[in-house]
N, CA, C and O of each residue as an XYZ file, in Angstrom:
504
protein
N      -5.409     22.456     18.505
C      -5.922     21.149     18.807
C      -4.964     20.460     19.782
O      -3.747     20.511     19.606
N      -5.513     19.831     20.789
C      -4.727     19.192     21.839
C      -4.121     17.870     21.363
O      -4.779     17.069     20.699
N      -2.857     17.663     21.717
C      -2.167     16.389     21.475
C      -2.180     15.601     22.765
O      -1.869     16.136     23.829
N      -2.542     14.316     22.678
C      -2.513     13.445     23.845
C      -1.510     12.324     23.572
O      -1.630     11.597     22.585
N      -0.535     12.195     24.445
C       0.467     11.142     24.312
C      -0.123      9.849     24.850
O      -0.668      9.818     25.953
N      -0.012      8.789     24.071
C      -0.564      7.486     24.436
C       0.570      6.555     24.846
O       1.595      6.465     24.171
N       0.365      5.864     25.968
C       1.356      4.916     26.451
C       0.640      3.765     27.141
O      -0.313      3.978     27.890
N       1.098      2.553     26.888
C       0.551      1.379     27.548
C       1.657      0.380     27.824
O       2.604      0.255     27.048
N       1.530     -0.332     28.939
C       2.508     -1.378     29.243
C       2.154     -2.697     28.559
O       2.862     -3.690     28.724
N       1.060     -2.712     27.790
C       0.665     -3.903     27.035
C       1.377     -3.979     25.683
O       1.176     -4.916     24.911
N       2.207     -2.980     25.418
C       3.047     -2.943     24.214
C       4.434     -2.525     24.668
O       4.591     -1.959     25.750
N       5.439     -2.798     23.850
C       6.808     -2.427     24.255
C       6.959     -0.925     24.466
O       6.370     -0.121     23.743
N       7.744     -0.566     25.449
C       8.064      0.839     25.680
C       8.863      1.369     24.486
O       9.568      0.614     23.818
N       8.748      2.635     24.235
C       9.529      3.267     23.169
C      11.018      3.062     23.436
O      11.470      3.173     24.575
N      11.774      2.765     22.389
C      13.216      2.538     22.540
C      14.020      3.775     22.141
O      15.218      3.684     21.870
N      13.367      4.907     22.106
C      14.027      6.153     21.752
C      13.135      7.318     22.138
O      12.146      7.145     22.851
N      13.488      8.506     21.664
C      12.717      9.704     22.011
C      11.467      9.866     21.128
O      11.388     10.764     20.290
N      10.509      8.981     21.341
C       9.231      9.049     20.630
C       8.153      8.441     21.511
O       8.451      7.793     22.514
N       6.905      8.651     21.134
C       5.762      8.110     21.873
C       5.220      6.885     21.159
O       5.369      6.753     19.944
N       4.591      5.986     21.910
C       3.948      4.826     21.282
C       2.891      5.291     20.292
O       2.731      4.710     19.218
N       2.177      6.337     20.662
C       1.171      6.928     19.767
C       0.848      8.330     20.262
O       1.117      8.693     21.407
N       0.264      9.097     19.361
C      -0.224     10.431     19.695
C      -1.645     10.532     19.153
O      -1.905     10.239     17.986
N      -2.546     10.950     20.016
C      -3.938     11.161     19.604
C      -4.160     12.648     19.419
O      -3.837     13.452     20.294
N      -4.711     13.005     18.278
C      -5.059     14.397     17.975
C      -6.480     14.378     17.410
O      -6.717     13.832     16.332
N      -7.413     14.971     18.136
C      -8.802     14.953     17.691
C      -9.289     13.517     17.572
O      -9.177     12.730     18.512
N      -9.829     13.189     16.411
C     -10.370     11.852     16.173
C      -9.374     10.904     15.517
O      -9.762      9.849     15.015
N      -8.097     11.270     15.518
C      -7.080     10.429     14.891
C      -6.024      9.987     15.884
O      -5.682     10.712     16.818
N      -5.513      8.781     15.663
C      -4.395      8.242     16.427
C      -3.284      7.944     15.433
O      -3.504      7.279     14.420
N      -2.100      8.439     15.728
C      -0.914      8.194     14.916
C      -0.004      7.288     15.734
O       0.654      7.737     16.672
N       0.026      6.007     15.370
C       0.796      5.024     16.126
C       2.185      4.868     15.533
O       2.343      4.686     14.325
N       3.182      4.941     16.393
C       4.567      4.737     15.972
C       4.745      3.303     15.484
O       3.966      2.413     15.824
N       5.768      3.104     14.696
C       6.069      1.769     14.218
C       6.342      0.823     15.372
O       7.067      1.151     16.311
N       5.753     -0.343     15.285
C       5.955     -1.395     16.271
C       6.813     -2.490     15.652
O       6.625     -2.856     14.492
N       7.749     -3.006     16.428
C       8.496     -4.187     16.024
C       8.079     -5.324     16.960
O       7.299     -5.108     17.888
N       8.587     -6.513     16.725
C       8.119     -7.719     17.411
C       8.776     -7.917     18.775
O       9.307     -8.989     19.066
N       8.737     -6.892     19.593
C       9.230     -7.021     20.965
C       8.098     -7.556     21.829
O       6.982     -7.039     21.789
N       8.384     -8.586     22.605
C       7.427     -9.109     23.567
C       7.444     -8.166     24.768
O       8.464     -8.070     25.450
N       6.334     -7.463     25.044
C       6.353     -6.490     26.135
C       6.580     -7.112     27.504
O       7.005     -6.418     28.428
N       6.304     -8.406     27.656
C       6.492     -9.060     28.947
C       7.963     -9.223     29.302
O       8.323     -9.235     30.479
N       8.816     -9.350     28.281
C      10.244     -9.564     28.548
C      11.128     -8.453     27.974
O      12.312     -8.369     28.300
N      10.553     -7.605     27.120
C      11.302     -6.480     26.579
C      12.338     -6.846     25.534
O      13.287     -6.095     25.308
N      12.162     -8.004     24.888
C      13.110     -8.425     23.850
C      12.371     -8.823     22.580
O      11.208     -9.227     22.613
N      13.075     -8.699     21.465
C      12.554     -9.130     20.172
C      12.293    -10.630     20.221
O      13.129    -11.395     20.701
N      11.139    -11.043     19.726
C      10.837    -12.474     19.721
C      11.688    -13.178     18.674
O      12.161    -12.562     17.719
N      11.869    -14.458     18.866
C      12.533    -15.263     17.855
C      11.464    -15.689     16.860
O      10.287    -15.785     17.205
N      11.871    -15.938     15.651
C      10.913    -16.422     14.674
C      11.040    -15.714     13.350
O      11.790    -14.749     13.200
N      10.288    -16.219     12.395
C      10.335    -15.706     11.032
C       9.450    -14.472     10.882
O       8.895    -13.970     11.860
N       9.327    -13.994      9.655
C       8.541    -12.785      9.391
C       7.078    -12.961      9.766
O       6.440    -12.008     10.214
N       6.535    -14.158      9.593
C       5.139    -14.401      9.968
C       4.958    -14.262     11.481
O       4.038    -13.582     11.936
N       5.823    -14.896     12.250
C       5.737    -14.803     13.708
C       5.930    -13.372     14.176
O       5.226    -12.906     15.071
N       6.883    -12.676     13.574
C       7.120    -11.287     13.967
C       5.946    -10.396     13.583
O       5.591     -9.491     14.338
N       5.338    -10.632     12.424
C       4.169     -9.836     12.020
C       3.044    -10.009     13.028
O       2.381     -9.036     13.386
N       2.819    -11.234     13.489
C       1.770    -11.497     14.479
C       2.032    -10.697     15.763
O       1.112    -10.090     16.311
N       3.276    -10.694     16.242
C       3.611     -9.937     17.457
C       3.486     -8.441     17.224
O       2.980     -7.716     18.081
N       3.941     -7.981     16.078
C       3.849     -6.556     15.738
C       2.395     -6.094     15.769
O       2.086     -5.058     16.359
N       1.505     -6.853     15.141
C       0.106     -6.437     15.081
C      -0.588     -6.584     16.437
O      -1.529     -5.846     16.728
N      -0.146     -7.507     17.252
C      -0.649     -7.608     18.625
C      -0.226     -6.371     19.417
O      -1.030     -5.799     20.153
N       1.026     -5.962     19.267
C       1.516     -4.749     19.932
C       0.763     -3.521     19.437
O       0.339     -2.683     20.232
N       0.603     -3.421     18.139
C      -0.095     -2.278     17.547
C      -1.535     -2.209     18.055
O      -2.042     -1.128     18.355
N      -2.180     -3.348     18.147
C      -3.548     -3.403     18.652
C      -3.620     -2.860     20.080
O      -4.537     -2.108     20.409
N      -2.667     -3.230     20.922
C      -2.647     -2.757     22.313
C      -2.491     -1.247     22.382
O      -3.146     -0.593     23.194
N      -1.635     -0.688     21.542
C      -1.429      0.762     21.523
C      -2.705      1.466     21.066
O      -3.118      2.458     21.667
N      -3.322      0.959     20.015
C      -4.551      1.575     19.512
C      -5.668      1.504     20.550
O      -6.414      2.468     20.723
N      -5.785      0.380     21.234
C      -6.810      0.251     22.275
C      -6.573      1.237     23.405
O      -7.528      1.791     23.949
N      -5.322      1.465     23.768
C      -5.007      2.443     24.811
C      -5.409      3.853     24.395
O      -5.646      4.715     25.240
N      -5.483      4.078     23.093
C      -5.864      5.389     22.566
C      -7.363      5.508     22.295
O      -7.835      6.554     21.851
N      -8.113      4.430     22.564
C      -9.551      4.463     22.314
C      -9.923      4.066     20.903
O     -11.005      4.406     20.426
N      -9.039      3.351     20.232
C      -9.288      2.916     18.863
C      -9.056      1.401     18.793
O      -8.999      0.723     19.818
N      -8.924      0.892     17.577
C      -8.700     -0.546     17.393
C      -8.227     -0.793     15.968
O      -8.245      0.102     15.123
N      -7.806     -2.023     15.722
C      -7.336     -2.370     14.375
C      -8.428     -2.186     13.324
O      -8.128     -1.848     12.179
N      -9.691     -2.404     13.694
C     -10.753     -2.251     12.690
C     -11.056     -0.785     12.373
O     -11.903     -0.493     11.529
N     -10.372      0.122     13.040
C     -10.532      1.559     12.756
C      -9.289      2.156     12.085
O      -9.187      3.372     11.917
N      -8.363      1.298     11.710
C      -7.140      1.752     11.033
C      -7.486      2.165      9.607
O      -8.174      1.441      8.886
N      -7.001      3.337      9.212
C      -7.243      3.826      7.855
C      -6.007      3.715      6.965
O      -6.128      3.709      5.740
N      -4.806      3.626      7.575
C      -3.573      3.569      6.786
C      -2.486      2.902      7.610
O      -2.310      3.211      8.788
N      -1.759      1.986      6.985
C      -0.575      1.421      7.607
C       0.610      1.593      6.671
O       0.460      1.728      5.456
N       1.771      1.583      7.264
C       3.010      1.473      6.507
C       3.750      0.285      7.093
O       4.006      0.222      8.295
N       4.090     -0.659      6.219
C       4.810     -1.863      6.621
C       6.242     -1.726      6.141
O       6.493     -1.396      4.982
N       7.167     -1.979      7.032
C       8.589     -1.964      6.705
C       9.099     -3.398      6.836
O       8.924     -4.032      7.877
N       9.722     -3.899      5.787
C      10.271     -5.247      5.791
C      11.771     -5.197      5.610
O      12.280     -4.452      4.771
N      12.477     -5.987      6.393
C      13.928     -6.086      6.229
C      14.260     -6.705      4.877
O      15.253     -6.346      4.245
N      13.416     -7.640      4.439
C      13.652     -8.367      3.196
C      12.319     -8.492      2.452
O      11.401     -9.151      2.942
N      12.204     -7.877      1.294
C      10.959     -7.912      0.532
C      10.586     -9.332      0.107
O       9.443     -9.577     -0.281
N      11.530    -10.268      0.174
C      11.198    -11.667     -0.103
C      10.266    -12.233      0.974
O       9.678    -13.298      0.780
N      10.125    -11.540      2.096
C       9.242    -11.973      3.180
C       7.834    -11.381      3.055
O       7.014    -11.529      3.961
N       7.559    -10.715      1.937
C       6.259    -10.064      1.746
C       5.101    -11.052      1.887
O       4.122    -10.758      2.573
N       5.199    -12.205      1.255
C       4.101    -13.171      1.287
C       3.818    -13.639      2.712
O       2.659    -13.711      3.120
N       4.861    -13.957      3.470
C       4.683    -14.407      4.857
C       4.029    -13.317      5.700
O       3.109    -13.589      6.471
N       4.507    -12.081      5.550
C       3.914    -10.965      6.292
C       2.464    -10.777      5.867
O       1.586    -10.615      6.714
N       2.207    -10.795      4.573
C       0.880    -10.514      4.029
C      -0.153    -11.540      4.490
O      -1.308    -11.189      4.733
N       0.248    -12.790      4.610
C      -0.666    -13.841      5.055
C      -1.154    -13.566      6.471
O      -2.349    -13.667      6.746
N      -0.240    -13.220      7.366
C      -0.619    -12.911      8.752
C      -1.378    -11.582      8.810
O      -2.367    -11.464      9.533
N      -0.924    -10.600      8.065
C      -1.583     -9.289      8.022
C      -3.061     -9.458      7.667
O      -3.924     -8.811      8.261
N      -3.346    -10.325      6.702
C      -4.731    -10.559      6.269
C      -5.587    -11.148      7.388
O      -6.796    -10.916      7.414
N      -4.994    -11.901      8.310
C      -5.734    -12.437      9.452
C      -6.204    -11.314     10.375
O      -7.284    -11.402     10.959
N      -5.404    -10.266     10.507
C      -5.736     -9.149     11.396
C      -6.644     -8.122     10.716
O      -7.333     -7.356     11.390
N      -6.642     -8.108      9.392
C      -7.496     -7.199      8.615
C      -8.281     -8.035      7.588
O      -8.031     -7.939      6.387
N      -9.240     -8.863      8.072
C      -9.914     -9.819      7.191
C     -10.876     -9.208      6.178
O     -11.131     -9.805      5.132
N     -11.412     -8.031      6.475
C     -12.316     -7.387      5.521
C     -12.110     -5.877      5.577
O     -11.742     -5.323      6.613
N     -12.349     -5.238      4.470
C     -12.184     -3.786      4.369
C     -10.845     -3.327      4.949
O     -10.819     -2.472      5.834
N      -9.739     -3.881      4.465
C      -8.431     -3.516      5.023
C      -8.092     -2.048      4.769
O      -8.624     -1.423      3.852
N      -7.205     -1.515      5.593
C      -6.794     -0.115      5.412
C      -5.907      0.045      4.184
O      -5.406     -0.932      3.628
N      -5.724      1.276      3.779
C      -4.718      1.580      2.761
C      -3.364      1.185      3.336
O      -3.165      1.213      4.550
N      -2.431      0.815      2.455
C      -1.137      0.332      2.961
C      -0.035      0.610      1.961
O      -0.233      0.558      0.747
N       1.134      0.909      2.509
C       2.372      0.966      1.734
C       3.321     -0.038      2.364
O       3.281     -0.257      3.575
N       4.173     -0.647      1.555
C       5.174     -1.585      2.066
C       6.523     -1.197      1.500
O       6.674     -0.976      0.298
N       7.505     -1.118      2.392
C       8.832     -0.627      2.025
C       9.881     -1.615      2.520
O       9.778     -2.112      3.642
N      10.877     -1.903      1.712
C      12.015     -2.709      2.134
C      13.107     -1.800      2.668
O      13.519     -0.856      1.994
N      13.581     -2.084      3.891
C      14.532     -1.182      4.540
C      15.216     -1.892      5.721
O      14.679     -2.869      6.244
N      16.362     -1.422      6.131
C      17.003     -1.933      7.343
C      16.169     -1.510      8.555
O      15.664     -0.389      8.609
N      16.031     -2.414      9.521
C      15.197     -2.142     10.688
C      16.009     -2.227     11.977
O      17.049     -2.884     12.016
N      15.532     -1.558     13.036
C      16.264     -1.560     14.307
C      16.174     -2.910     15.015
O      15.237     -3.677     14.791
N      17.144     -3.189     15.860
C      17.146     -4.326     16.774
C      17.141     -5.685     16.080
O      16.865     -6.700     16.721
N      17.440     -5.721     14.787
C      17.417     -6.979     14.054
C      16.022     -7.431     13.666
O      15.833     -8.583     13.275
N      15.040     -6.543     13.767
C      13.653     -6.878     13.436
C      13.509     -7.184     11.948
O      14.247     -6.660     11.114
N      12.547     -8.038     11.639
C      12.235     -8.371     10.252
C      11.064     -7.553      9.729
O      10.938     -7.339      8.523
N      10.193     -7.088     10.654
C       8.963     -6.386     10.294
C       8.735     -5.230     11.261
O       8.975     -5.359     12.462
N       8.275     -4.111     10.737
C       7.807     -2.988     11.550
C       6.563     -2.447     10.875
O       6.514     -2.344      9.649
N       5.553     -2.099     11.668
C       4.317     -1.552     11.105
C       3.891     -0.347     11.930
O       3.852     -0.400     13.159
N       3.570      0.745     11.230
C       2.985      1.931     11.858
C       1.581      2.108     11.313
O       1.245      1.562     10.262
N       0.750      2.878     12.031
C      -0.649      3.013     11.614
C      -1.236      4.367     11.967
O      -0.796      5.049     12.893
N      -2.238      4.723     11.198
C      -3.096      5.871     11.499
C      -4.502      5.298     11.621
O      -4.957      4.554     10.753
N      -5.187      5.652     12.707
C      -6.530      5.126     12.951
C      -7.449      6.250     13.427
O      -6.995      7.304     13.873
N      -8.743      5.995     13.319
C      -9.726      6.925     13.860
C     -10.176      6.422     15.220
O     -10.062      5.236     15.530
N     -10.688      7.342     16.027
C     -11.156      7.028     17.367
C     -12.672      7.033     17.351
O     -13.297      7.763     16.582
N     -13.252      6.217     18.201
C     -14.705      6.254     18.355
C     -15.414      5.125     17.706
O     -16.641      5.049     17.768
């Protein structure tokens, strides 16, 4: 099965040796996105809610470049620097997934670049 590397300038460039996403068949595997503003290439200022909004905007751009969208996401993994920020993240997350949300795991962990939130996703195409 052919692997297609997905890249868009509407989301931050990869900050290491990985792809923004990889499409294989009818699935897109999107790398974790942090709250980098792609226009300036820096992490946005703000709390977990603001960062979650930027993260999901970035993730949406990557999925669209792959021929998918947030409404086709089947699984996400959310990484939080501080699990005390779960409620703030969850409130914004619900705005982006208002009905029939994907399966999700949430993990508390240290994140790169001082980020408060990182989200990766698996979505279907078509």
